[in-house]
C-alpha positions in Angstrom: 0.1 0.3 0.1 1.1 3.4 -0.9 1.5 6.2 2.2 0.5 10.0 1.7 1.9 12.8 4.2 0.9 16.3 4.1 2.9 19.4 5.5 1.4 22.9 5.8 3.8 25.3 6.6 3.1 28.9 8.3 4.9 32.2 9.6 2.9 32.3 13.0 2.2 30.0 16.0 -1.3 30.0 15.3 -2.2 26.8 13.8 -4.8 23.4 15.0 -4.8 20.3 13.7 -8.4 18.4 13.8 -9.1 15.2 16.1 -11.1 13.0 14.9 -14.4 14.7 15.8 -13.0 17.2 13.5 -12.6 20.1 16.0 -9.6 22.0 16.7 -8.3 24.7 19.5 -6.0 27.5 18.3 -5.0 28.6 21.9 -3.6 32.3 23.1 -4.7 33.7 20.2 -4.6 37.6 20.6 -8.1 39.8 20.2 -8.0 40.7 16.9 -9.4 40.6 13.7 -8.2 37.2 11.8 -9.0 34.8 8.6 -9.7 31.4 9.6 -8.2 28.9 6.6 -9.0 25.5 6.5 -7.7 23.1 3.8 -8.6 19.1 2.8 -6.6 17.1 0.7 -10.0 16.8 -1.6 -11.7 19.5 -0.4 -9.7 22.3 -1.1 -9.1 25.8 0.9 -11.8 27.4 2.8 -11.9 30.9 4.3 -13.7 32.5 7.0 -13.4 35.6 8.7 -13.7 35.8 12.5 -13.3 38.6 15.3 -11.5 37.5 18.5 -12.2 39.7 21.9 -9.9 40.1 24.5 -10.3 37.4 26.9 -12.6 36.0 24.8 -13.2 32.0 24.2 -14.7 31.8 20.7 -16.1 28.8 19.1 -16.3 29.6 15.6 -18.6 26.8 13.9 -17.4 26.4 10.1 -18.1 23.5 8.0 -16.4 22.0 4.5 -18.9 19.6 2.6 -19.1 18.5 -0.7 -21.5 16.9 -2.9 -20.9 13.5 -4.3 -21.8 12.6 -7.7 
């Protein structure tokens, strides 16, 4: 069997890897406006603009989906 691997390089310390349930956490993110970018090897990239308040915990519902043929 063939094996696959993926590497994503970012120029900042704010990233997450999903767990089995598809959720992830980015800790210690400073307050501000951000563009959340999610990538999937078959579904591509999706972006979502978000705002994080000072001392706030944000739960951002985001979904990447596709239609089966």
